[in-house]
LOBATI-287710 format. One record per residue: residue in one letter; x, y, z of N, C-alpha, C, O in turn. Coordinates in steps of 0.1 Angstrom, whole numbers, plus 5000, padded with zeros to 4 digits. Each point is the difference from the previous one (the first is absolute). Layout:
<rs>
AXYZXYZXYZXYZ;...
</rs>
This chain:
<rs>
X500849885000499250125000500950125000501050015007;X498650104986500750124999499550105011498850034999;X502050015010499550085012500950125000501250005001;X498150124999500750135002499850055014498950005005;X502250045002499950055013500450155000501150034997;X497950055006500350155000500450045014499150005009;X502150034992500650035013500749895007499449925007;X501950064990500749895005500950045012501349984999;X498150075011500850045012500049895010500449894997;X499050135015500149905010499249874997500549894998;X498150145001499149884997500249964985500149884997;X500050214994500049974986501349924996500049924991;X501150125016501349934997499949855004500449914993;X499050065019499849875004499149924991500249894997;X498750184999499049944992500649964986499749894995;X501250195000500649974987500949885002499949914991;X500950085019500949895002499249875002500349904994;X498650115014499249885003499249954988500049884997;X499450214996499249964989500949954988499649914993;X501550155005501049954990500449865004500149914991;X500150065022500449875004498949894998500349884999;X498450174999498949914997499849984985499149944996;X501850124996500049984986499350104992499949994987;X499750125019499350114992501150094994501150015004;X498550064985500950104994499650145006498950044999;X502150025007499850125008500650124994501250014997;X498050105002500450134997499850095012499049995007;X502050094996499950095012500350154996500650024989;X498950075019500350144997500850065012499849955012;X500950154986500750085010500150144995500150024988;X499950075021500350144996501550045001500450114997;X500449795008501450035003500949924990500149885002;X500550184989500949934990501149925007500549904995;X500050155017501149935006499649865006500849925004;X497850054996499649875005499849904989499749885003;X500550164985499849904989500849875001499449904998;X501950115005500849885001499549915010500049884998;X499650175014499549915011498749944996499849885003;X499450194990498649954996500249904989499149914999;X501950104993500149904989500349865005499949904993;X500650105020500349875006498749935004500049885002;X498950194999498749935005498950024990498949955002;X501450114986498950024990500549984986501350004998;X497849974993500449984986500150134993500750014989;X498750105016500050134993499850115010499249985009;X501650124990500050125009499650124992500750034990;X498350045014499650134993500250115009499350005011;X501550104986500250125008498950104997499950054988;X499249985021498850084997499450055012500149945011;X499250174988499050045010498749934996499749994988;X499449985021498849934997499150084991499249954993;X500950195008499150084992500450034986499450074992;X501849875004500550014987499249914990500249885000;X499050184992499149934991500749914990499749894998;X501450174996500749934990500749885006499949894994;X500750125017500749895007499049905005500349884999;X498550165005499049915005499549914988499949885002;X500050184987499549924988501149894997499749894996;X501550165004501249904998499949895010500249884997;X499650165016500149905011498949894999500349885001;X498450164996498949915001499849924988499249905000;X501450134989499849934987500349855002501249975005;X497949944993500249865001500049945013500349895002;X499250195008500049965014498649935003499050034994;X501149875015498849935005499550065013498850015002;X502150045006499750055013500850135003501250004996;X498350105011500750115005499850015015498950005005;X502250005002500050025014500550145003501150044996;X498050045011500450145004500450005014499250005009;X502150004994500650005013500850135002501150005006;X498350114989500750135000500150055014499249975009;X501850124993500150085012500750124996500850014991;X498950105016500750134996499450115007499149995008;X501450134989499550125006500950065010499750115005;X501449824998500950065010501050104994500449984989;X499850135018500950104996500850055012499550015011;X501850034987500750055010499850155001500150084990;X499649975022499750145002500550055013499749945011;X501250154989500650055013500749895008499949995012;X500749924981500749895006499249885005500549915006;X498250104991499149895004499249954988499850074990;X499849805010499249944990498650015003499549965011;X499750114980498650025002499249964988500649984989;X498150005013499249964989499550124992499550105006;X500749904981499650104991498749964993500149904993;X498850175008498749954995500149994985499449904994;X501250194999500050004985500849874995499549934991;X501650055015500849884997499349875004500049904992;X499350105019499249895005498949974990499849884996;X499550225000498949984990500549954987499349914994;X501850145001500649954988500449865001499849924990;X500850045021500549865001498849905000500249894994;X498750145012498949915001499050024990499849924990;X499550205011498950024990500550034986499449954991;X501750125008500650024987500449874993499849994988;X500749915019500349874994498849934996500049954989;X499050055019498749944997499450064987499549934992;X500550205008499450074988500849964987499449984990;X501950025011500849964989499749864995499949974988;X500049945022499749864997498649994993499949934990;X499150135016498749984995499950074986499349944991;X501350175007499950074987500749914989499649994989;X501549955015500749914991499249884996500049954989;X499250005021499149894997498950044991499649934991;X499950195012498850054992500450024985499149994991;X502250035007500450024986500649884994500650004989;X499249885017500249874994501549955000500349924992;X500550135018501449965000500249865007501149954999;X498050005008500149875006498749925000499449985010;X500249984978498749934998499949875008498949955003;X502349995000500049875006500150015015500149905007;X499950224999500250025015498849945007498850034996;X501449885014499049935006499750055014498949995006;X502150085000499850045015501050115003501150014996;X498350085013500850105007499949985015498949975005;X502250035002500049985014500750125006501250034997;X498250045012500550135006500149985015499149975007;X502150064999500250005014499750155005500950085000;X497949935005499650135006500350005015500949925004;X498450155004500350015014498750005009499050054996;X501149885015498950005009499650145005498950025004;X502050084995499750135004499050074992499450105003;X500349844985498950054992498750015007499150084996;X500749835014498750005007499850135008498850045003;X502250045000499950115010499549945013500649905005;X498350155001499549945012498849914996499249965009;X500650024978498949914995498650045006499149925002;X500750214999498850055005499649965015498950015004;X502249955003499849965014499449865001499649965011;X500449964979499449865000500849925010501250015001;X498149915007500649915010500749884994501049955006;X498650014983500649884993500350054985499050034993;X502249965003500450064987500449894991501149955001;X498050014990500449914989499950074987499850125000;X500349814989500150064987498750074995500050074991;X498949905016498750064996499850135007499150074996;X501749975014499950135006500650114992501149984995;X498250125003500550114991501250075006500050035013;X500950014979501250075004499650155003499150054992;X501550015018499750145003501450075001500450035011;X500449984978501350055001500050145007499250094996;X501849935013500050125008501150094996500250115005;X500649854985501150094995500149984985499649904995;X501150204998500149994986500949884996499849954989;X501150005020500849894997499149875000500249924991;X498950075018499149895001499150004988499649904994;X500050225002499150014988500749954987499349954992;X502050075007500749954989499849854998499849954989;X500349985022499849855000498649974995499849924991;X499250155014498649974996499850034986499349924993;X501250195002499850044986500749904991499549974989;X501749995015500849904991499249875000499949944989;X499650015022499349885001498850004990499749914993;X499550205008498850024992500349994985499349944992;X501750145004500450004986500349864995499649964989;X501249965019500449874996498849905000499949924991;X499250095019498949925000499050034989499449914995;X500550215002499150044989500549964986499349994990;X502049975009500649954988499749864997500349954989;X499049985020499749864998499149984989499150084997;X501149814996499149964988499749855002500449945010;X499050004980499749865000501349925000500049885004;X501150184990501249924999501250065008501049945000;X498750165008501150065008499550025014498950065003;X501849885007499650015014501050095007501250014997;X498250055013500950095009499849955014498949985005;X502350005002500049965014500750115008501150044996;X498350015014500650105009500349945014499149945006;X502150074998500449965014500250135008500950084997;X498349935013500350115010500949945011499549945009;X501850084989501049945008500250085013499850125001;X500649805010500450075012501450064998500649994989;X499950075021501450054999500949884999499949905007;X501150114984500849884996501350005008500750105001;X499649785004501249985008500749884993499449934992;X501850045013500849894995501450025000500550085007;X500349844985501550015001500450134994499450054991;X501750005015500550134995500749984986500849904998;X498950194993500750004987500650144999499250105000;X502149914998500650134999500150075014500249935010;X499550204990500250075013498750045007500050065010;X498949914984498750035006499649905010499949884997;X499850175016499649905010498649944996499150074996;X500949795005498749934996499549925012498849964999;X502050025011499549925011499050085008500050125000;X499249805008499050075008500550095010499650115002;X501449845006500650085011500850124994499950115006;X500849864983500850114994499150114994500550114999;X498249864998499150104996499450075012499650124999;X500249805012499250065011500950085009499550115005;X501749854998500850065011500450154997500150085009;X500149964978500250144997498950095004500250125002;X498649825000498850085004499950015016499150075005;X501749865002500050005015500150145005500950074997;X498149965012500050145006499650114991499950115004;X499749854984499650104990498550014999499349915004;X500250214992498650024998499749974985500650074992;X498549845005499749974986498650024997499149975009;X500550084980498650034997499249894994499350014990;X500849875017499249894996499249945011500250035012;X498849894985499049955009500649885007500249894994;X500250125019500549895008499149895002500449895004;X498350144995498949905002499649934987499149915001;X501550124988499849934988500749875000501049995007;X498649914985500749875000501450014995500350094992;X500649835013501450004996500149994985500950064994;X498449854999499949994986501350004993500550094993;X500249795009501349984993500049874992499149925002;X501950074990500149884991501449984996500750104996;X499849785004501449974996500150024984499149974993;X502050085003500250024986499849884992499450004989;X501149885016499849884992498649955000499649934991;X499650115019498549974999499450094989499149954993;X501450175005499550084989500349934986499249994991;X502149975008500449934988499249874998499649974989;X500249965022499249874999498650034995499449934992;X500150185013498650044997499950054985499049974993;X502050105002500150034986500049884991499249994990;X501649915014500049874993498749935001499549954990;X499950055021498649945002499050074991499249934994;X500850205005499150074992500249964985499049984993;X502250015003500349964986499549864997499449974990;X501049945019499749864998498549975000499549914994;X499850175014498549985001499250104993498750005002;X501950094991499350104992499050085009498850024997;X501750025015499150085009499650134994500750064992;X498149995012499650134997499350065012499549935008;X500550204993499350075011501050055010501250004998;X498250045014500850065011500249905011499149945004;X502150065001500449915011500850085010501050064996;X498749925017500950055011501249905001499749885001;X501550174999501249915002500850045012500950074999;X498649885012500750025013500149875008499249914997;X501750085012500149875007499049995011499150085000;X501049825008499049965010500050085013499149985008;X501950104994500150085012498850095002499650074991;X499949935021498850095004500450115009499150085004;X502249935000500450115009499850134994500050024988;X499850095020500050134995501550054998500949935005;X499350174988501350064999500650035014501249975003;X498050095006500550035013500449885008501150005006;X498249894993500349885007501349944994500949965007;X499150024980501149934993501350075001501049955005;X499050184992501250085001500450035014501250015003;X497849995006500350035014500849885006500950025008;X498849864988500749885004501550014996500949965007;X499350094981501450014994500850115008501149975003;X498350144999500750115007500249965015501150035005;X498049905001500149965014501249905001500850015009;X499249894982501149905000501450074998501049955005;X499050154987501350074997500450105011501050065000;X498049965010500350105011500050144996500850085005;X498449964985500050134995498650065002499149935003;X500850204994498750075002499049954990500449974989;X498350025015499049964990499750114989500550115002;X498949844988499650104989498750075005499149945006;X500950194991498850085003499150014988500450084990;X498549855010499150004988499050115002499350015010;X500550084980499150115002499050014989499450104997;X500449794996499050004989498849915003499449944991;X500250055021498949915004498750034992499650114998;X499849784997498850014992500250024985499050004993;X502250015003500350024986500249874992500150004987;X500149895020500249874993498849915001499150025008;X500949874985498949905000500149925013501050005007;X498049924995499949915012499949854994499449984990;X501249935017499749864998500149964985499049954994;X502150085000500249974985500049854998500749935007;X498550024983499949864998500849954988500050074990;X500649825011500749934989499249874996500649924993;X498250075011499249874998499849984985500049884996;X499950224995499649974986501149944993499849904992;X501550145010501149944993500249865005500449914992;X499450065020500249875006498949914995500249884997;X498650175001498949924995500249964985499549904996;X501350194997500349964986501149895000500249954989;X500450025022500949895000501550045003500849915000;X499450215003501350055003500449975014499350025009;X502049944993500549975013501350095002500850014992;X499250065020501150095003501249925004499949905007;X501350144988501349945005500450045014500649925007;X499050204996500450065013498850075006500050125001;X499049805004498750065004500150085013499250095002;X501849885006500150075013501350095001500450035012;X500250004977501250095000501149945009500550075008;X499849814989501149935008501349994993501049965006;X499150094982501249994992500350124992499050064995;X502249985004500450114991501049944989500750084994;X499449795005500949944991499349974986498850034999;X502049934991499549964988499149885002500449905007;X498450104987499149895002499749934987499349895000;X501250174989499849944986501349984994500950085003;X499349824988501249994993500250114989499050074997;X502249944998500250104990500650135005500250094992;
</rs>
């Protein structure tokens, strides 16, 4: 099967390696020319492009059976700190989806069977205050960044036809083995927030998922031709305050001060993806190691 992966960073890089190992022909994208040599080791074709580049998108998707959108972006350095830039964020997600859908509409990939997009559980906002949040609960995005996810999801879902399916995973915050210099472990992400005031809801579910569970779920979607919306979080039911509080207490440091109460969802459910037959590799966040070959 010919599979194009738009965005071969943390999750996309592992997906390329794993799916190539399963015998698929893999094309990947990157915005960084210096990454081409490394990506050529895990993919059959590397295309240097931004997702919103229509010409490059048409080149990428020609002859593909599946497109995986594992994009990430929007970070910019400002005054010595990395912050999210809304214009870049919108271009990375919604701009890529617009470019993809427009290319499909003009007939550049008539054989494409499926699009799979890794969105975010944050798209729910506070889910209207619902006590139990499954995929039937309407999203109520509370920030323009959350709205970008919702708009991207809608565009891709609306692109479905009798022969093209769209699967959306609203993933939890992704953890796993460190690649490069970016901290990926749970503690290494949590401890820098110790003693800090953060504008997030401490009473919202922890909502995390191992990177290899995301890759496994992408493979599951392709193998089973999934369509529709699925929450992709592990089985932990702790709140952020409880889960991260245990980490800071064990480390003997100050707790995190959560000041966004009421802004996140409650009791986020992963029952739908499990009912479809998917099994998590790390359901209780017990490992930060590689869980898949490749």
